[in-house]
VEXDREN-2710 file (C-alpha; in Angstrom, 1 decimal):
% VEXDREN-2710
k/r/px/py/pz
1/MET/7.5/-29.3/-60.2
2/GLU/6.4/-25.6/-60.5
3/GLN/3.2/-26.1/-58.1
4/THR/5.8/-28.1/-55.5
5/LEU/8.3/-24.8/-56.0
6/GLN/5.4/-22.4/-55.1
7/ILE/4.0/-24.9/-52.4
8/ALA/7.4/-24.4/-50.6
9/ARG/7.8/-20.9/-51.2
10/ARG/4.6/-20.5/-49.3
11/LEU/6.0/-22.4/-46.5
12/ALA/8.8/-20.7/-46.3
13/LEU/7.4/-17.3/-46.2
14/GLY/4.9/-18.8/-44.2
15/ALA/7.7/-19.8/-42.0
16/LEU/9.6/-16.5/-42.3
17/GLY/7.0/-14.7/-40.8
18/ALA/6.0/-17.0/-37.5
19/LEU/10.0/-16.2/-37.1
20/LEU/10.0/-12.7/-37.6
21/ALA/6.9/-12.5/-35.5
22/ALA/7.6/-14.0/-33.1
23/GLY/10.4/-11.8/-32.7
24/ALA/8.3/-9.1/-32.3
25/VAL/6.5/-10.2/-29.5
26/ARG/10.0/-10.8/-28.1
27/ALA/11.2/-6.7/-28.8
28/ALA/7.5/-6.6/-26.5
29/GLU/9.4/-7.2/-24.2
30/PRO/10.6/-4.2/-21.5
31/ALA/14.0/-5.4/-20.9
32/LEU/13.5/-2.5/-18.3
33/VAL/11.0/-3.1/-16.0
34/LYS/10.7/0.1/-13.5
35/ILE/9.6/0.3/-10.0
36/ALA/8.9/2.4/-7.1
37/THR/7.7/2.9/-3.2
38/ILE/7.8/5.6/-1.0
39/ALA/9.6/2.9/1.7
40/PRO/12.3/4.0/2.7
41/LYS/15.4/2.3/1.3
42/HIS/17.1/-1.2/2.0
43/SER/13.4/-1.7/4.6
44/ILE/11.6/-4.9/4.9
45/TYR/9.2/-3.2/1.5
46/HIS/11.9/-2.5/-0.8
47/ARG/13.8/-6.0/-0.2
48/THR/11.0/-7.0/-1.4
49/LEU/10.8/-5.6/-4.3
50/GLN/14.2/-5.5/-4.9
51/GLU/13.1/-9.6/-4.8
52/ILE/10.2/-9.6/-7.1
53/GLY/12.5/-7.5/-9.2
54/GLU/15.5/-10.0/-9.1
55/ALA/13.1/-13.3/-10.2
56/TYR/11.8/-11.3/-12.7
57/ARG/15.1/-10.5/-14.6
58/ARG/16.5/-13.8/-14.0
59/ALA/13.7/-15.9/-15.9
60/SER/13.9/-13.1/-18.6
61/GLY/17.6/-13.6/-19.2
62/PRO/20.3/-11.3/-19.1
63/GLN/19.1/-8.5/-20.9
64/ALA/16.4/-7.9/-18.5
65/ARG/17.1/-5.1/-16.1
66/THR/15.1/-3.4/-13.2
67/ILE/14.6/-0.6/-11.1
68/VAL/13.6/-0.1/-7.8
69/TYR/13.2/3.7/-6.6
70/PRO/12.6/3.9/-3.0
71/ASP/12.4/6.6/-0.6
72/SER/9.8/8.8/-2.1
73/ILE/12.2/9.4/-5.2
74/GLN/9.4/9.2/-8.1
75/GLY/7.3/11.6/-5.5
76/THR/4.1/10.6/-4.3
77/GLU/1.8/7.9/-4.3
78/ALA/-0.5/9.6/-6.7
79/ASP/3.0/10.5/-8.3
80/THR/3.4/7.4/-9.0
81/VAL/0.2/6.2/-10.0
82/ARG/-0.2/8.6/-12.7
83/ARG/3.6/7.9/-14.2
84/MET/2.9/4.1/-14.6
85/ARG/0.0/5.2/-16.3
86/VAL/1.7/6.9/-19.1
87/GLY/4.3/4.6/-18.7
88/GLN/7.1/6.2/-17.0
89/LEU/7.4/3.5/-14.6
90/ASP/5.7/-0.7/-14.6
91/ALA/5.3/-0.9/-10.8
92/SER/4.7/0.0/-7.7
93/MET/4.2/-0.7/-4.4
94/LEU/1.6/1.5/-2.5
95/THR/-0.5/1.7/0.3
96/VAL/-4.5/2.1/0.5
97/VAL/-3.9/6.0/-0.1
98/GLY/-2.3/5.6/-3.9
99/LEU/-4.7/2.2/-4.8
100/SER/-7.6/4.9/-3.8
101/GLU/-5.9/6.5/-6.7
102/ILE/-7.0/3.2/-9.3
103/ASP/-9.8/2.6/-7.5
104/PRO/-11.6/3.7/-4.4
105/SER/-13.1/0.1/-3.0
106/VAL/-10.0/-0.7/-1.9
107/ALA/-10.0/2.1/0.9
108/ALA/-12.4/-0.1/2.5
109/LEU/-9.3/-2.2/4.0
110/GLN/-7.8/0.7/5.3
111/TYR/-10.2/4.3/5.9
112/LEU/-12.4/2.7/8.6
113/PRO/-11.9/3.4/11.8
114/MET/-10.9/0.6/14.3
115/MET/-13.1/-1.0/12.4
116/PHE/-10.9/-4.2/12.8
117/ARG/-9.5/-5.4/16.4
118/SER/-7.3/-7.9/14.7
119/TRP/-4.6/-9.0/11.9
120/GLU/-7.0/-12.2/11.6
121/GLU/-10.3/-9.6/10.7
122/LEU/-8.5/-7.9/8.4
123/ASP/-7.6/-11.6/6.4
124/TYR/-10.8/-12.2/6.4
125/VAL/-12.6/-9.6/4.8
126/ARG/-9.5/-9.0/2.1
127/GLU/-9.7/-12.5/0.8
128/ARG/-13.3/-12.1/1.1
129/LEU/-13.2/-9.0/-1.2
130/ARG/-9.9/-9.5/-3.1
131/PRO/-11.6/-11.2/-6.0
132/GLU/-13.7/-8.4/-6.5
133/LEU/-10.7/-5.7/-5.7
134/GLU/-7.8/-7.5/-8.1
135/ALA/-10.8/-7.3/-11.4
136/ARG/-11.3/-4.0/-10.4
137/LEU/-8.0/-2.7/-10.3
138/ALA/-7.8/-4.8/-13.5
139/ALA/-10.4/-2.9/-15.4
140/LYS/-8.2/-0.4/-14.2
141/GLY/-5.3/-1.4/-15.8
142/PHE/-2.8/-3.1/-13.6
143/VAL/-2.6/-6.5/-12.4
144/ALA/-1.8/-7.4/-8.3
145/LEU/1.1/-9.3/-7.7
146/LEU/0.8/-9.5/-3.6
147/TRP/-1.1/-7.6/-0.6
148/GLY/0.9/-6.9/2.6
149/GLU/0.4/-4.8/5.7
150/GLY/2.4/-1.8/7.8
151/GLY/1.3/-2.2/10.7
152/TRP/-0.8/-0.6/13.0
153/VAL/-1.1/3.4/12.8
154/GLN/-0.5/5.2/16.6
155/PHE/-0.9/8.1/17.5
156/PHE/2.3/10.4/17.6
157/ALA/2.5/13.5/19.3
158/LYS/4.3/15.9/21.1
159/GLU/2.8/16.0/24.3
160/PRO/1.6/13.8/26.3
161/PHE/-2.4/13.3/24.8
162/THR/-4.4/10.6/25.6
163/HIS/-7.9/11.7/25.0
164/PRO/-9.3/12.3/22.0
165/GLU/-10.6/15.8/22.6
166/GLU/-7.5/16.7/23.3
167/PHE/-6.0/16.2/20.0
168/LYS/-8.0/19.1/18.8
169/ARG/-5.7/21.1/20.2
170/ALA/-3.3/19.8/17.7
171/ARG/-1.8/20.1/13.8
172/ILE/-2.2/16.5/12.3
173/PHE/-0.5/15.1/10.1
174/ALA/-2.5/14.7/7.3
175/TRP/-1.9/12.3/3.9
176/SER/-1.0/15.0/0.8
177/GLY/-3.1/14.8/-1.9
178/ASP/-6.1/12.8/0.2
179/LYS/-8.8/15.8/0.6
180/LEU/-11.5/14.0/1.6
181/GLN/-9.4/12.8/4.6
182/ALA/-8.5/16.3/5.7
183/SER/-12.4/17.0/4.9
184/VAL/-13.6/14.1/7.0
185/MET/-11.1/15.3/10.4
186/LYS/-11.8/18.7/9.3
187/SER/-15.8/17.4/10.4
188/GLN/-14.8/16.1/13.3
189/GLY/-13.3/20.0/14.5
190/TYR/-9.3/18.2/14.0
191/THR/-6.5/20.4/12.4
192/PRO/-4.8/18.4/8.8
193/VAL/-1.9/19.3/8.0
194/PRO/-1.2/17.7/4.4
195/ILE/1.7/17.3/3.1
196/PRO/4.1/14.4/1.8
197/LEU/5.2/12.0/3.8
198/ALA/8.6/12.5/2.9
199/ASP/7.7/15.9/4.6
200/ILE/7.5/15.1/8.3
201/LEU/10.1/15.5/10.2
202/PRO/11.0/19.1/8.7
203/ALA/7.0/19.8/9.6
204/LEU/7.9/18.0/12.5
205/GLU/11.2/20.4/13.5
206/THR/9.2/24.1/12.4
207/GLY/6.2/23.4/14.0
208/MET/4.2/22.8/11.7
209/ILE/2.3/19.9/12.5
210/ASP/2.1/18.8/16.3
211/ALA/1.1/14.7/16.1
212/VAL/1.7/12.0/13.1
213/PRO/-0.4/9.7/13.2
214/VAL/1.7/6.7/11.8
215/ALA/2.8/2.7/11.9
216/PRO/5.0/2.7/15.1
217/LEU/7.7/1.4/12.0
218/TRP/7.5/4.3/9.9
219/ALA/7.8/6.6/13.1
220/MET/11.0/4.7/14.2
221/ILE/12.6/5.4/11.1
222/GLY/11.6/8.6/10.0
223/GLN/13.3/8.9/13.3
224/PHE/9.5/11.3/14.5
225/ASP/10.1/10.5/17.7
226/ARG/13.3/12.4/18.2
227/ILE/10.1/15.7/18.6
228/ALA/6.5/13.5/19.1
229/ARG/8.1/11.6/22.3
230/HIS/5.2/10.3/23.0
231/MET/2.1/7.5/21.2
232/VAL/-0.8/6.7/22.6
233/ARG/-1.5/3.1/21.1
234/VAL/-5.4/2.4/20.0
235/ASN/-4.7/0.6/16.8
236/TRP/-6.8/3.5/14.4
237/VAL/-6.1/2.1/11.4
238/PRO/-4.2/-1.2/9.7
239/ILE/-1.8/0.2/7.2
240/VAL/-2.8/-1.8/3.7
241/GLY/-1.1/-1.7/0.9
242/ALA/-0.7/-3.7/-2.4
243/THR/2.3/-3.7/-5.0
244/VAL/0.3/-4.0/-8.2
245/ILE/2.0/-4.0/-11.8
246/ARG/1.1/-2.3/-15.5
247/LYS/-1.0/-5.3/-17.5
248/GLN/-0.2/-3.6/-20.2
249/THR/3.6/-4.4/-18.6
250/PHE/2.4/-7.6/-17.1
251/ASP/0.6/-9.1/-20.5
252/ALA/4.5/-7.7/-22.6
253/LEU/6.3/-10.4/-20.4
254/ARG/6.5/-13.9/-21.3
255/PRO/5.0/-16.7/-19.6
256/GLU/7.7/-17.8/-17.8
257/ALA/9.0/-14.5/-16.3
258/ARG/4.8/-13.5/-15.1
259/ALA/5.2/-17.2/-13.1
260/ALA/8.3/-16.2/-11.6
261/MET/7.6/-12.8/-10.5
262/LEU/4.2/-14.2/-9.4
263/ALA/6.0/-16.7/-7.7
264/ALA/8.5/-14.6/-5.5
265/ALA/5.6/-12.0/-4.8
266/ALA/3.4/-15.0/-2.5
267/ARG/7.2/-16.0/-1.4
268/ALA/7.0/-12.2/-0.1
269/THR/2.9/-12.4/1.2
270/ASP/4.3/-14.9/3.4
271/VAL/7.3/-13.3/4.8
272/LEU/5.6/-9.9/5.3
273/ARG/2.3/-11.5/6.9
274/ALA/4.9/-13.0/8.7
275/GLN/6.5/-9.8/10.1
276/ARG/3.7/-7.8/10.8
277/ALA/3.0/-9.5/13.4
278/VAL/6.1/-8.3/15.3
279/GLN/7.5/-5.2/13.8
280/ASP/5.5/-2.7/15.8
281/GLU/6.0/-4.1/19.3
282/GLU/9.8/-4.7/18.4
283/SER/9.8/-0.9/17.0
284/ILE/8.2/0.5/20.2
285/ARG/10.5/-1.0/21.9
286/ALA/13.1/0.2/20.6
287/MET/12.0/4.0/20.2
288/GLN/11.8/4.0/24.0
289/ALA/15.0/2.3/24.9
290/ARG/15.9/6.5/22.6
291/GLY/13.1/8.0/24.9
292/LEU/9.3/7.1/23.6
293/LYS/6.8/7.4/25.9
294/VAL/4.0/5.5/25.6
295/LEU/0.5/6.4/27.4
296/PRO/-1.8/3.5/27.6
297/LEU/-5.4/4.1/27.8
298/THR/-7.9/4.3/30.5
299/PRO/-10.8/2.5/29.4
300/GLU/-12.6/5.8/29.8
301/ALA/-10.9/7.6/27.0
302/GLU/-10.5/3.9/24.6
303/GLN/-14.3/4.1/24.7
304/ALA/-14.0/7.7/23.7
305/TRP/-11.8/7.0/20.5
306/ARG/-14.2/4.4/19.9
307/ALA/-17.0/6.8/19.7
308/LEU/-14.8/9.5/17.4
309/ALA/-14.3/6.6/15.2
310/GLU/-17.9/5.3/14.9
311/ARG/-18.4/8.5/14.5
312/SER/-16.5/9.1/11.1
313/TRP/-17.9/6.2/9.4
314/PRO/-21.1/7.9/8.2
315/GLN/-19.2/10.5/6.7
316/VAL/-16.8/7.4/5.0
317/ARG/-19.5/5.8/3.7
318/GLY/-19.7/7.0/0.7
319/THR/-17.0/9.4/0.0
320/LEU/-13.7/7.6/1.1
321/VAL/-15.4/3.9/0.4
322/PRO/-18.3/3.4/-1.5
323/ALA/-21.0/2.2/0.0
324/GLU/-21.3/-0.8/-1.1
325/THR/-18.0/-1.7/-0.2
326/PHE/-18.2/0.2/3.3
327/ASP/-21.8/-2.5/4.3
328/GLN/-20.0/-5.4/2.5
329/VAL/-16.8/-4.7/5.3
330/ARG/-19.2/-4.3/8.0
331/ALA/-21.3/-7.3/7.4
332/LEU/-17.9/-9.3/7.1
333/VAL/-17.0/-8.5/10.1
334/ALA/-20.0/-9.2/12.2
335/GLU/-20.0/-12.5/10.0
336/TYR/-15.8/-13.0/11.8
337/ARG/-16.6/-12.7/14.9
338/GLY/-19.8/-14.7/15.0
339/ALA/-18.0/-17.3/13.6
340/GLN/-15.2/-17.2/16.3
341/LYS/-18.3/-16.7/19.1
END
């Protein structure tokens, strides 16, 4: 009888321990997930993050909440990466500028001027590099929820410049904190002015900068075309980014919450990919309606832009982009073009 009672006590204690352990796991799940982005409020990027947050909330129960901070409220992309590392933020939608703060290999998708000629080329390269890139991000403590693009960078300027030599007379916006990119620009004879994205319009108004390389959607939302009324179409680089979440946060979520966030991210990927094909043209037309002058390139000027881009590649390789990743991208682009022929 006594032996039976001891067995019953041990079973009861074991069951209690299991319940306490399960409770500890649930308590570890974050009740509030904080997400940041430099994207403007109500933009498609902001709405995408809200939908991912809502998917997490529905899967986690009434105690779960998300806050999305748009408009660079949490600082520059470098700031948001630092805040994620110390646990002040859980996730962020980043361009390559911010992703490079985590691992520089991601820069290969954006920091190679005129390497890509179409979205299809970029897709081909990204999908083949994606497992390696995501593994590198995971090794640094981040999970990639989705990848997306924000349009092709064009050059907006106060003067009707079309030739790259003319831009040497301008003070050109450069991403704040990106010292390597500014160094490459200087070596080519240009004058970069590193400032945060949120300061572009005041800098244009005060004459601190004269030209802005930026995607049309961002120019339209930021109203840069009010001051920089000329745009030359060069498709300089694609704006590439990803939404990442701290691995520590992601692992603490219950399985159904992780699955819900990943499913919402997959839907968002499709939406963003469909949008990228039209958002540049729609943004340009909207700015033309309020006075933007789109300057066509002559064959000679286009060749000059390509020559400038290719001259920068040796400086980019091994500095902005790891040499091995740079070589992989060039090989994959050549592979894609060969297959198309």
